[in-house]
N, C-alpha and C positions, 0 to 999 in steps of 0.2 A: 249322258246327254241331258238328263233332267237337272243335275247339279249345275251344268253350264247354263241351262235355261234360267234357273233361279238366279244365278249370278248376273246374267244379262239383264233380267227384268229389274233387279235392284239397281242396275246402273244405266239402263237405257236413258233415263232422265238425265244422265250425266252429260253426257255428250250432248258498269261497275267502275265503270271508269272512275267514279268519284266516291269518296267516303266523307261522311260528316264527322266521324270520330277523330280525336286528336292523334290516336295511334295510327300508324300507317300499316296497311296490309300488303305493301308493295314488295318487301323482300321475298325472294323466291325460296319457298320452303314447303314441304308437305307435312312436316311435323310442327305443331304449335303447342306451347305451354299455356295452361289455364291456371291462373292464381288470383289472389286478392279476395275481397269480399268475405273475409273471415276463414278462408280455407286453410287448414293446417298444413296440408301438403299439396303441391301442384298436381294437376291432372293434365292429360294430353289429348290432342285432337289430330288425327291423321287423315290425309286425303288419299283416297284410293282411285285406281282405275280398274274397272271390274273384269276386263279381259285385256291381256297384253301378250305379245310374243314372249316366249320363255327367255329368249336371249336378251330381252329388254327389261326383264324383271329384276328389281333390286330391292332389298330390304336391309337397311343398315343395322349394325349391331346396336347402335344407340336406340333406334326405334324398337328393336326386339326387346331390349332391356326395359324400356318404358312400358311396353306391353306386359312383360313378365311380372313387373313390380306392381301392376295395377290390381286393386281389389276387385274391380268390376270392368268387364270388357263389353262394349256395345258396338254392334254393326247396325246397318239400317234395319235389318230383319234379324229375328232370333233364328239363325240359320242352323243351329243344332237341335231345333225342335223337331222331333220325329214326325210330327203331324204336318210339317210345312209342305212337303211334296204333295200330300193329299189335298191340302188346302189350295195349293197352287193349281193343281189339275182341275179342281172344282171351279175356281173363279175364272179360269181360262176358257171354260166351255161356253160356246155360243148358246143363246136361248133355244129352247126346243123349237124345231121347225125352221131354224136358220142355219145355213152352212156357208162355208167360204165360197162355194160355187154360186150361191144365191147373192152374195155380196159383190163379187166381181162380174164384169160383163163376160159374155161367152168368149170373146177374143182375149180379154185380159186373163181369164182363168186358164186358157190354153197356153198363153205365153208364160204364165206363172208355173204351170205344171212342167213345161219343157225345161225352164230354167232350174226348177227344183230338182228335176231328175239329173241334170248335168252337174249341179253344184253340191247338192245335198246327198244325192244317190238314192232318192226314193221319190215316189209320186206324192204330190201335195194332197192327193185323196186320202192319204194315211192320217192326215190331221184335219180333215174336212169339217169336223165338228168343233174345231177350236177357233178362237178369236184371231184376227189378223196379226196381233202382236206375237203370237206363236210363230207365224211365218217370218215376221220381221226379225225376230231373235235368232232363228236358225240361219237366215240369210246373212245377218251381220257377222256371225261367227266365221263365215266363209270369206269375208272381206279382209280379215287380218292377213298380212303378207307373210304368213308362216304356217307351218303344219302343227307345231307344238305351241300350245297356249298356256299361260299361267294366270293366276288370280290371287290378289292380295287377300280376299275373303277366304279362299281355300287355304291359303297359308296360315291365316289366323285361326281357322277352324282346326287345322292340323296341330298347331301349337297348343290350342286349348285342349285337344284330346290328349296330347302327350302330358300336359301338366294337370289334367283333370280339372280344368277351369271352365265354368259355364259361360256361354255366349248369350248376351241379352240383346234385345232389339229396341230400336227407337220408334218403330211403327209396326203395324200388322200388315200381312200380305193383302188383306182386304182393303186397308186404307191405301196401300200403294197401288193396287189395281184400280181403285176409283179414278186415279189420274188417267189411265188409259180408257176406262169406260166412258169418261166424259168426252172423248174424242169420237165423232161418228165413225162407224166401221168403214163407210165409203171413203172418208178422208184418209184413213189408214191404208185402205186398199190402193188409193192413188199414190201414196208415198211408196208403197211396195213396188208398184209398177215403175215408178220413177227410179227406184234403186236398180231395177232390172235393166231399164233402158240406158242407164248411165252408170254401170257398175264401176267403171274406171274412175269416174269422178268421186263416187262414194268411197272407193278405196283410198284415193288421194286425201279425202277429207279425214278419214279415219287415221291415216298416217300423220296428218298435221296434228290431230288431237293427241296422239301418242307422243309426238315430238314435244309438244307443249308440256305434257305430263313429265317427260324426262327432264325438261328444263325446270320443273317444280314451280311453274308460273301459274298459281291458282287464279290470279286476276285474268290472265289471258284465256285460261280454260273456261272461266265463267263467261267472258265475252264471246268466245267461240261457240259455247253452248246456246246462248240466247239468240245468236245470229244464225244458227243452223236452220235450214228450211224446215226440218222436222219439228222444231220447237219455236219457230218464229211467232211471237205474239202470245206464247203460252208459258212464258217464264214464271208468271204468278202461279200457274197450275203445277208446272213441272218442278220448280225449285222453291220459290219464295214461301208459299203456303206451307210446304212440308218443313222448310227450315224453321218457321215460326212454331210449328207444332212440336218440333223436337226440343226446343229450348226449355220448356217446363220439365220435360223428362230428364234432360241433362242436369238442370239445376237440382232436382230432387236427388239424383244419383250423386252429384258432387258433395252433397251434405253427408253422405254415408261413407265416404272414403275416396281413395285415389281411383280415378277412372281413366280408361283409354277408349276414346271414341274414334271409330274408323268409318268414314262416309265418303261417297263419291266426291272427288276433288272439286268438281264444279259447284258443289254446295258451299264451299268455303268462301269464295270471293263475292264481290258486289256489296252494295249498301244493305241488302237484305240477306247477305250470306251469313253462315253460322258464326264466323269470326266477328263480324260487325254486330250481330245480334247479341252475342255473349258480352261484348264490350259495352253495348247499350244497357245490358242488364247489370253492369257494374264490375265485371271481371276484367282482369288484365290478361290479354292474350298476345303472346309474342312468339315470333318464329324461333325454332330451334335449328341451328345449322347442323345437320346430321350427315 
Protein backbone atom coordinates (compact mmCIF):
# COMPACT_ATOMS: atom_id res chain seq x y z
CA UNK A 1 0.00 0.00 0.00
CA UNK A 2 2.84 2.38 0.80
CA UNK A 3 4.41 1.98 -2.64
CA UNK A 4 1.04 2.72 -4.23
CA UNK A 5 0.69 5.78 -2.03
CA UNK A 6 4.10 7.09 -3.03
CA UNK A 7 3.25 6.57 -6.69
CA UNK A 8 -0.06 8.34 -6.28
CA UNK A 9 1.50 11.31 -4.54
CA UNK A 10 4.08 11.68 -7.30
CA UNK A 11 1.24 11.76 -9.77
CA UNK A 12 -1.72 13.40 -8.11
CA UNK A 13 -0.56 16.66 -9.55
CA UNK A 14 -0.85 14.92 -12.84
CA UNK A 15 -4.23 14.69 -13.38
CA UNK A 16 -1.83 24.99 -23.65
CA UNK A 17 -3.46 25.38 -26.09
CA UNK A 18 -0.82 27.64 -27.69
CA UNK A 19 2.94 27.47 -28.04
CA UNK A 20 5.28 30.31 -28.81
CA UNK A 21 7.98 27.88 -30.00
CA UNK A 22 8.46 27.20 -33.69
CA UNK A 23 8.43 23.47 -33.00
CA UNK A 24 4.98 21.97 -32.51
CA UNK A 25 4.12 19.77 -29.55
CA UNK A 26 0.92 18.60 -31.21
CA UNK A 27 1.93 15.12 -32.50
CA UNK A 28 0.60 12.50 -30.12
CA UNK A 29 3.50 10.78 -28.42
CA UNK A 30 4.61 9.87 -24.91
CA UNK A 31 8.28 9.49 -25.89
CA UNK A 32 10.29 12.58 -26.91
CA UNK A 33 13.89 12.89 -28.10
CA UNK A 34 16.10 15.65 -26.68
CA UNK A 35 19.04 16.71 -28.85
CA UNK A 36 21.00 19.76 -29.97
CA UNK A 37 22.85 22.34 -27.88
CA UNK A 38 26.10 20.40 -28.21
CA UNK A 39 24.77 17.07 -26.94
CA UNK A 40 26.81 14.17 -28.34
CA UNK A 41 23.96 11.69 -28.02
CA UNK A 42 20.20 12.26 -27.75
CA UNK A 43 18.37 11.78 -24.46
CA UNK A 44 14.71 10.95 -23.96
CA UNK A 45 11.67 12.26 -22.10
CA UNK A 46 8.71 9.98 -21.36
CA UNK A 47 5.28 10.87 -20.02
CA UNK A 48 3.82 8.49 -17.44
CA UNK A 49 0.51 8.02 -15.75
CA UNK A 50 1.12 6.97 -12.19
CA UNK A 51 -1.73 4.49 -11.83
CA UNK A 52 -3.52 2.66 -14.62
CA UNK A 53 -5.44 -0.57 -15.02
CA UNK A 54 -3.14 -3.48 -15.77
CA UNK A 55 -4.98 -4.25 -19.02
CA UNK A 56 -4.32 -0.69 -20.23
CA UNK A 57 -0.62 -0.72 -19.39
CA UNK A 58 1.76 -0.75 -22.36
CA UNK A 59 5.47 -0.01 -22.62
CA UNK A 60 6.87 -0.44 -26.11
CA UNK A 61 10.14 -2.16 -26.90
CA UNK A 62 11.50 1.09 -28.35
CA UNK A 63 10.85 2.92 -25.07
CA UNK A 64 12.36 0.06 -23.07
CA UNK A 65 15.49 0.18 -25.23
CA UNK A 66 15.88 3.94 -24.80
CA UNK A 67 15.60 3.40 -21.05
CA UNK A 68 18.13 0.56 -21.06
CA UNK A 69 20.68 2.55 -23.09
CA UNK A 70 20.52 5.63 -20.85
CA UNK A 71 23.46 6.44 -18.60
CA UNK A 72 21.13 8.07 -16.07
CA UNK A 73 17.44 7.46 -15.33
CA UNK A 74 15.32 10.12 -13.61
CA UNK A 75 11.83 9.91 -12.14
CA UNK A 76 10.12 12.76 -10.33
CA UNK A 77 11.42 11.28 -7.08
CA UNK A 78 14.38 9.07 -6.26
CA UNK A 79 12.07 6.13 -5.70
CA UNK A 80 14.72 3.55 -4.90
CA UNK A 81 15.98 5.65 -1.99
CA UNK A 82 15.50 3.40 1.08
CA UNK A 83 14.71 6.50 3.16
CA UNK A 84 11.83 7.60 0.93
CA UNK A 85 9.05 5.77 2.75
CA UNK A 86 10.17 7.11 6.12
CA UNK A 87 10.42 10.62 4.70
CA UNK A 88 6.95 10.31 3.21
CA UNK A 89 5.38 9.14 6.44
CA UNK A 90 7.01 12.05 8.25
CA UNK A 91 5.83 14.77 5.86
CA UNK A 92 2.34 13.24 5.66
CA UNK A 93 1.70 13.56 9.39
CA UNK A 94 -0.54 16.36 10.62
CA UNK A 95 0.88 18.83 13.15
CA UNK A 96 0.64 17.73 16.75
CA UNK A 97 -2.83 18.39 18.12
CA UNK A 98 -4.50 18.27 14.70
CA UNK A 99 -6.40 15.24 13.37
CA UNK A 100 -8.62 14.45 10.43
CA UNK A 101 -11.55 14.49 12.83
CA UNK A 102 -10.74 18.08 13.78
CA UNK A 103 -10.48 19.15 10.12
CA UNK A 104 -13.81 17.69 8.96
CA UNK A 105 -17.19 18.65 10.35
CA UNK A 106 -18.81 15.99 12.52
CA UNK A 107 -21.22 15.09 9.71
CA UNK A 108 -18.45 15.09 7.12
CA UNK A 109 -16.21 12.86 9.20
CA UNK A 110 -19.00 10.31 9.74
CA UNK A 111 -19.71 10.29 6.01
CA UNK A 112 -16.02 9.85 5.26
CA UNK A 113 -15.64 7.03 7.76
CA UNK A 114 -18.61 5.13 6.35
CA UNK A 115 -17.37 5.52 2.77
CA UNK A 116 -13.85 4.52 3.83
CA UNK A 117 -15.11 1.35 5.47
CA UNK A 118 -17.08 0.41 2.35
CA UNK A 119 -14.41 1.21 -0.25
CA UNK A 120 -11.08 0.80 1.52
CA UNK A 121 -12.07 -1.83 4.05
CA UNK A 122 -11.03 -0.01 7.20
CA UNK A 123 -12.03 2.90 9.38
CA UNK A 124 -10.54 6.28 8.54
CA UNK A 125 -9.60 6.44 12.24
CA UNK A 126 -6.62 4.26 11.32
CA UNK A 127 -5.03 7.27 9.57
CA UNK A 128 -6.52 9.99 11.79
CA UNK A 129 -3.12 11.59 12.34
CA UNK A 130 -2.31 11.98 8.66
CA UNK A 131 -3.03 14.78 6.22
CA UNK A 132 -6.15 14.78 4.01
CA UNK A 133 -3.93 13.90 1.04
CA UNK A 134 -3.47 10.44 2.52
CA UNK A 135 -7.25 9.97 2.46
CA UNK A 136 -7.53 11.31 -1.07
CA UNK A 137 -4.79 9.03 -2.37
CA UNK A 138 -6.42 5.90 -0.94
CA UNK A 139 -9.83 6.88 -2.30
CA UNK A 140 -8.50 7.62 -5.78
CA UNK A 141 -7.04 4.14 -5.98
CA UNK A 142 -10.57 2.79 -5.55
CA UNK A 143 -11.86 4.85 -8.47
CA UNK A 144 -9.93 2.89 -11.08
CA UNK A 145 -12.38 0.62 -12.96
CA UNK A 146 -10.34 -2.51 -12.28
CA UNK A 147 -8.94 -4.64 -9.49
CA UNK A 148 -5.40 -4.98 -10.84
CA UNK A 149 -3.39 -1.79 -11.19
CA UNK A 150 -0.07 -1.13 -12.89
CA UNK A 151 2.43 1.70 -12.73
CA UNK A 152 5.12 2.92 -15.11
CA UNK A 153 7.25 4.00 -12.16
CA UNK A 154 7.02 0.52 -10.66
CA UNK A 155 8.02 -1.00 -14.00
CA UNK A 156 11.01 1.34 -14.34
CA UNK A 157 12.06 0.53 -10.78
CA UNK A 158 11.84 -3.19 -11.54
CA UNK A 159 13.92 -2.70 -14.68
CA UNK A 160 16.48 -0.73 -12.68
CA UNK A 161 16.75 -3.48 -10.10
CA UNK A 162 17.23 -6.14 -12.78
CA UNK A 163 19.97 -4.13 -14.49
CA UNK A 164 21.48 -2.75 -11.27
CA UNK A 165 20.81 0.78 -12.47
CA UNK A 166 20.28 3.64 -10.03
CA UNK A 167 17.11 5.74 -10.11
CA UNK A 168 17.59 9.48 -9.62
CA UNK A 169 15.01 12.13 -8.72
CA UNK A 170 14.20 15.55 -10.17
CA UNK A 171 12.90 16.78 -6.81
CA UNK A 172 12.69 15.77 -3.17
CA UNK A 173 9.62 14.41 -1.38
CA UNK A 174 9.74 17.52 0.83
CA UNK A 175 9.57 19.81 -2.21
CA UNK A 176 6.72 17.80 -3.68
CA UNK A 177 4.73 17.84 -0.46
CA UNK A 178 5.07 21.64 -0.23
CA UNK A 179 2.58 21.72 -3.09
CA UNK A 180 -0.05 20.02 -0.98
CA UNK A 181 0.86 21.85 2.22
CA UNK A 182 0.14 25.16 0.51
CA UNK A 183 -3.50 24.11 0.09
CA UNK A 184 -5.59 24.61 3.25
CA UNK A 185 -6.62 21.35 4.93
CA UNK A 186 -10.24 22.48 4.90
CA UNK A 187 -10.13 22.91 1.11
CA UNK A 188 -8.74 19.40 0.69
CA UNK A 189 -11.43 18.09 3.04
CA UNK A 190 -14.10 19.72 0.87
CA UNK A 191 -12.63 18.05 -2.23
CA UNK A 192 -12.70 14.68 -0.48
CA UNK A 193 -16.37 15.05 0.44
CA UNK A 194 -17.09 16.07 -3.14
CA UNK A 195 -15.40 12.87 -4.31
CA UNK A 196 -17.62 10.87 -1.97
CA UNK A 197 -20.83 12.68 -2.95
CA UNK A 198 -20.22 12.16 -6.65
CA UNK A 199 -18.00 9.09 -6.91
CA UNK A 200 -19.49 8.16 -10.29
CA UNK A 201 -18.49 11.52 -11.78
CA UNK A 202 -15.00 11.17 -10.34
CA UNK A 203 -14.75 7.69 -11.84
CA UNK A 204 -15.82 9.04 -15.25
CA UNK A 205 -13.22 11.82 -15.04
CA UNK A 206 -10.50 9.32 -14.22
CA UNK A 207 -11.53 7.16 -17.17
CA UNK A 208 -11.35 10.23 -19.46
CA UNK A 209 -7.83 10.94 -18.26
CA UNK A 210 -6.77 7.35 -18.88
CA UNK A 211 -8.30 7.46 -22.36
CA UNK A 212 -6.35 10.62 -23.20
CA UNK A 213 -3.21 8.93 -21.96
CA UNK A 214 -3.82 5.91 -24.15
CA UNK A 215 -4.21 8.33 -27.07
CA UNK A 216 -0.76 9.73 -26.13
CA UNK A 217 -2.21 13.25 -26.29
CA UNK A 218 -0.01 15.24 -23.88
CA UNK A 219 -1.60 18.57 -24.82
CA UNK A 220 -5.09 17.29 -24.04
CA UNK A 221 -3.82 15.78 -20.79
CA UNK A 222 -2.38 19.15 -19.81
CA UNK A 223 -5.65 20.95 -20.54
CA UNK A 224 -7.63 18.25 -18.73
CA UNK A 225 -5.42 18.66 -15.66
CA UNK A 226 -5.59 22.43 -15.38
CA UNK A 227 -9.36 22.40 -15.96
CA UNK A 228 -9.94 19.78 -13.25
CA UNK A 229 -11.81 21.13 -10.19
CA UNK A 230 -9.06 19.77 -7.94
CA UNK A 231 -6.41 21.91 -9.65
CA UNK A 232 -8.41 24.79 -11.14
CA UNK A 233 -6.41 27.99 -10.66
CA UNK A 234 -3.47 26.09 -9.17
CA UNK A 235 -1.63 25.13 -12.36
CA UNK A 236 1.30 27.37 -11.40
CA UNK A 237 1.64 25.51 -8.10
CA UNK A 238 0.87 21.99 -9.34
CA UNK A 239 2.70 22.03 -12.65
CA UNK A 240 4.49 25.14 -13.91
CA UNK A 241 6.74 25.98 -10.96
CA UNK A 242 7.79 22.36 -10.64
CA UNK A 243 8.52 22.15 -14.37
CA UNK A 244 10.78 25.20 -14.14
CA UNK A 245 12.59 23.75 -11.14
CA UNK A 246 13.29 20.54 -13.05
CA UNK A 247 14.95 22.18 -16.08
CA UNK A 248 18.29 23.07 -14.40
CA UNK A 249 18.48 19.54 -12.97
CA UNK A 250 17.83 18.09 -16.42
CA UNK A 251 20.33 20.38 -18.11
CA UNK A 252 23.08 19.42 -15.66
CA UNK A 253 22.33 15.73 -16.19
CA UNK A 254 22.30 16.07 -19.98
CA UNK A 255 25.88 17.32 -19.90
CA UNK A 256 27.00 14.09 -18.20
CA UNK A 257 25.61 11.58 -20.69
CA UNK A 258 22.50 10.02 -22.15
CA UNK A 259 19.45 10.46 -19.92
CA UNK A 260 15.96 9.02 -19.70
CA UNK A 261 13.49 11.28 -17.86
CA UNK A 262 10.07 9.90 -16.90
CA UNK A 263 7.52 12.33 -15.41
CA UNK A 264 3.76 12.63 -15.28
CA UNK A 265 2.47 13.22 -18.81
CA UNK A 266 0.55 16.35 -17.76
CA UNK A 267 3.93 18.01 -17.15
CA UNK A 268 4.89 17.73 -20.84
CA UNK A 269 2.28 19.93 -22.52
CA UNK A 270 1.50 23.63 -22.39
CA UNK A 271 3.66 26.70 -22.91
CA UNK A 272 5.16 26.13 -19.45
CA UNK A 273 5.49 22.37 -19.95
CA UNK A 274 8.79 20.50 -19.90
CA UNK A 275 8.85 20.15 -23.70
CA UNK A 276 8.40 23.87 -24.26
CA UNK A 277 10.85 24.85 -21.52
CA UNK A 278 13.56 22.58 -22.92
CA UNK A 279 13.03 24.12 -26.36
CA UNK A 280 13.26 27.61 -24.89
CA UNK A 281 16.55 26.53 -23.30
CA UNK A 282 17.89 25.76 -26.78
CA UNK A 283 17.30 22.03 -27.15
CA UNK A 284 15.55 20.29 -30.01
CA UNK A 285 12.69 18.19 -28.66
CA UNK A 286 10.74 16.03 -31.10
CA UNK A 287 8.25 13.19 -30.75
CA UNK A 288 9.33 9.59 -31.22
CA UNK A 289 6.67 7.41 -32.79
CA UNK A 290 6.86 4.30 -30.65
